[in-house]
N, C-alpha and C positions, 0 to 999 in steps of 0.2 A: 346673396349679400351685395348691396350696392355701397360704394365708398365715395364720399365727398371729402377729400383730404386736403389739409392745409398745414404746411410746416412752419408758418409764421411764428416767431418767438416773441415778437413785440407788437403792440398795437399803438396806433396814433391817438393822441389826445385831441381835444377840440382845437388846440392851437397848432396842430400839425407835428409837434415833437413826439418822440416815442417814450412809452413808459413800460417798464418790465413788470410782469407779474407771472405767476405760475401758469403754464400752458397745459391744458388738459386734453386728453382724448375723450371726446363726448360721444357716447352711443345714442343715436337718435332712433327710438323705437316707435313703430306705428304699424297700422294695417292699411294697405292701399286699396282703394276702389278698383284701380286698373288691374290689379292682380287677384281679384276675388272672383271665383266661379261658384255660383250658388248650386246647391243640390236640388234635384227635382222636387223634393218635398219641403224646401225652404219657403218661408213667407214671401209674398210678392215684393216686399221692400227690404229683403235681406241684404246686408252690406251697406245700407244707407248711412250708417254711422262711421264708416271707414273714411280715410282721408284721401284727398287728391294729391297727385305728385307735386303740383305747384306749391302745396302747403309744405311739403318736405323740403323743397328747394328754397323757399323763403326762410324757413327755420334754420336750415343749414347756413345760409348767407348771414343771418342775424348772429348766430353763435360764432361763426368764423370772423365776424367783424371785430371781435375782441381778441383775436389771435389764436383761438382754440382749433383743434383738429376735430372734424366731425365724420363719423361713420354711420350711415343709415343701416339699420337692421330691421328686416321684416319680422313682426311679432308672430311668428308661426312656430311649428314644432321643431324647427332647427335653431330657434333662438337660444336655448341653453348652451349648445355647443358654440354658437357664434360669440356669446358673451364670455365664455370661458377662454376662447381663443383670443379675443380682442383685449380683455382685461382693461376695460375703460376706467377712467378716473371717476366718471359720473354718467348717469343715464338721463337724457331728456326724454321723458316718456309721455306719449300721447296715444298709446295703443289701447284700442277698445277690447281686444281679446277676440278669440275665434269660436269659443264654445263655452257652454255652462252658465249657470245662474249668476256666478260671481266673476265673470270673465274679465271685467275691468281691473280686478285685483291680481290677475295672473302675472303680469310683468313686475309689479311691485313685490309680489311674493318671491318671484325668482331672483330679483335683485337682492332682497334680504337674505335669501338662502346663500347667495354668492358674495355677500357683504359689499355690494355695489351701491353707493349713494344714488338717489334718483329724485326727480322733480315731482311736484304735486303730492296729493294725499297718499298716505300709507295704505297698507293692505286693508285694514278693517273699514275705514271710511269709503274706499273705492268699492268694496264688496257690498256694503250696506246701501250706498247711494243709488246703485243700479236697481236695488229692490225697493220700488216706490212705496209699497205697503209697509215694509219695515221702517223706512225713513219716516213715514207719517206717524207710525206708532211711537217712535222715539220723540218726534216733535210734540206729539200729543202729551206724552208723559212729562215733557219739559214745560207744559203749559203754553205752547206756542199755537197760534191759530192755523188750523187747517180744516178743510171741509169735512163733514162727516163721511165715513167711508166703510166699505166692507170688501173683503177679498173672497172670491169664489173659485174653488178648484174643481168643483163638480156642478153640473147643471142642476142637479137635485137640490143643492144648497140654496137655490134662489127662493125656496119655500120659506127661508128664514130672513128674507129681506126686511131691513128695519130703516130704510132710507126713504126720503120723500122725492117724488118726481118733480121736475125733470132730472135725469141722472146722466153722468158722463162715464163712459166705459173705455178702458185701455189696458194693454198688456201690463202686467205688474213689473216686468223686468226687461224693458226695452228703453232705448233712447232715440234721439233725433226724430221724434214724432212717429216712430214706427207703430203701426197698428192703430193710428188715429186719423180719422177723416170725418166727414159730416155725419156719417152713420154712428159715430161714437156718442152723439147726443141723442138720448132716447127719452120718450115721453110716456110710454105705455109698458105694462108688463110683457106684452107680446114682443115688442121691439127689444126690450131688455134681454129676454130669453134668446132671441135670435142672435143678438150681438155677442152675448157671452158664449153661446154655443160655437159661433164662428171663431172667436178668439181662442177658445180652448183647443179647437181642432187645428187652427192655422199656426198658432205660435207655441202650442204644447207647453203652456204655462198658465198660472192663475190669471184671472181677470180682476183688475182693480175697478171697483164701482164707487163713484163719489157723487154727492149732491152737486149739481151743476152750479157754477159761479158765473153769472152773466155779465159781470162788469169788465172794465178795462184790464189789459194784461201788461205786466211789467217784468223786466228782468234786471237784477242788480248784480254787478260783478265786482270782484276785488282781487288784489294781490296782497300778500303779506302774511305775517304770523304774529301771534302775541309776543310782546317783548319790545325792548327799546330798539329803535332803528338807527342808533347813533353810528354803528360801525358798518352800515350797509353802503352799497355802491352809490345810491342816491338817497341819503337819509331824508332829504327835504320832501320826498314824495309821500312820506308816511305820516300818519297821525301819531300821537304820543303812545297809542296802544299797539302800534306796529302794523297798521293796515293802510292801504291806499284804496279809496272808494272811487270807482269810475262814475261818470254821469249816468243817471238812470235811463234805461232804454225802454220805450213803450213800443209794443207790437201792435200796430194799427191794422185791424183785420177787415175794415170796411171795404177795401178794394181787393182783398185777397180772393184767391180761387175758392176758399172755404171761409166765408165771412164770420161764422160763429166759432170756428175751430182752427187752432194753430197746429196743424198736423203735418204728416210727411209730405203731402202734395204741396202745401204752401212753403215748407222749408226747402224743398228741392228746386224751387224757382229762384234764380239769381236776382239779386237786388236790381230794381229798376225795370225788370221784365214784366209783361202783362200777367196779372194773377198773383204777383208777389205781394206780401204784406208791406205796409209802410213801416219803416224802422225810424222812429222818432227819437232822436237823441241830441241834446238832453230832453227828457220828457217834460211836457208842459203841465206841471203839477205844483201845488203849494209846497213851500218849504217844510211845513209840518208833516205832510205825507212823505216827502223825500226822506226826512229824518227817521220817520217810523219804518219805512222800508229798509233803510240801512241798518237800523238797530235790530230789526227782525232777522235780516240776513246775517248779521254778526252772531246772534244767538243761535240761529239755525245751523250755521257752519260750525260753531264751537260745540254744539250738541253732538255732532258727528266727528269732531276733531279733524276737520278739513285743514289742509296745509297748502301754502304757497299761492294757490289760485283756485277760485271757484265762481260759480254763477248760480243764483237762486231765482226761481221763477214764482210770480205771484199773479193772482186774479182778485179783482174786487168783488165782494159779495153784494147782495141786495141791501145790506145794512150800511153800505158805503165804506166798509173796512177791508183791508188787505188780508188775503189768506195764502199761506204757503202751498205751492203746488209740488215742486221737486227741486233738488239740488243737482248740479252737474259739477262733479269734482275733476273732470277732465274736459273742460269746455274747448270748443273748436278754436284753432289759432290760424285760420286762413285769413290773411290780411284784407281780402276783398269782401268776404261774406260772413265771417264769424262775429257773433254778437259782442264778445269781449273786444275784438279789434275795432268794431264800429264805435264802441264806447271810448276806447283809447284815442282813436282818431278825432272824435268829437271834442276832446279836451286838449288836443295838440300833442299827445304823447306818441313819439314815433315808434314804429314797430320793433326796431332793433333794441331800443331801450326796454320795451315791454318784455321781450323774450329773454334778454340778459338778466333782467330783474328776477324773473322766474327761476333761471338757472342759479343765480347767486343766493336767492332765498333758500333754495334746497341745500346749497353748499353750507350756508350758515347753520341750518338745522342739523346737518351731519358733522359739523365741526371741521370742514375742510378749510385749511388756511388759505387766505388770499390777501393781496395787498393792492389797493386800487389808487389810481390817480383820481382825485376828486374833481369831477367836472364842475366848472363854475356856472351852473345854470340856476335859474330861478323858476320854480314851479308854481307860479302864481298866475291866475287868469289875467290875460292882457287884452287890449283891444283887438290885437291880431287873432288871438285864440277865440274870442267871442265872435268875431266876424267869420272865422272858420266854422264855428259851430252852426251859424246860420246857413252857410253854404252846404254843409253836410246834411242838415235837415231837409233842405230843398232837394238835394240830389237823391237822398234816400226815399223821398216820397213822390218823386215824379212818375 
């Protein structure tokens, strides 16, 4: 257990004076890349979804900036005892989990068992969202657009293929582009059989096969929950339905190490390095498409009952329409490289505000009392913010 402690009882407002509010002990739960040792039979990209220590440090500083005490807890088999011992007021959870089909739901389930409030989506949305096939079934049942798909648990089941080539093949229950590379795009039955066979053996889980969408790729992020934002820390951030929509981010793959596929290799290259995708934010798209993507994201998130923060990925089809790919109910929060943070920076929303909003959205859902000094800020696009957007787009595409 690593502890980042802060005994501050008051926080300073924008004018430098202090304002009192309840000070919480916040358990920050995550899985660290630096402390992960793969087993010999693990996939080659095992641990790719775990977080860097710098992310933990940035999150700790952001939460402490409002006067709270933060204790980092590794989300491993010792976590139950650590939480029982710590007795936190709330858990800021970004843990991916260490095993099992529904591993992203492990910390939420544990928190509910111990009656500890926690950030982001609850048990069922986290369990379902990692299962890409189940997510697509739910979206399909809600009448939302997603590419035709089938799941295959045995190689023999390919005899019942009902999809049209070219196809895209990926593990059904992984994140962070794991199991996805240029060989994921298959154009013949022979290539399909080889790829599915490899996935079944390497990842020991079903293969999700979809009709390939060749168009542009976008991701849409939000913070918020349904309901009036009047009593939130920054009510001006949210629309009347309780959501804040970030500028839409386009993943430009033309200069990527894998020009047709946004997979693990591309995601593992830091922004600006050779072979990294171009991260274009705000995306250069018509207002009508932006509104459509946001509305589809709203419906997709609500179909799974996602909470506090999520990010939904899209690809454009040959018909020029957007199709849902997947939802990330625990999106990355590294200020330098994570998609949500790129979006927030593009609109001029600072990192500390982003993280504290997530914390207080969870507190609101769980009915934890709090009292805020209302910052006198205006969240309207300004010339300064627009100029910043231009700089960000150039920096991210160099």
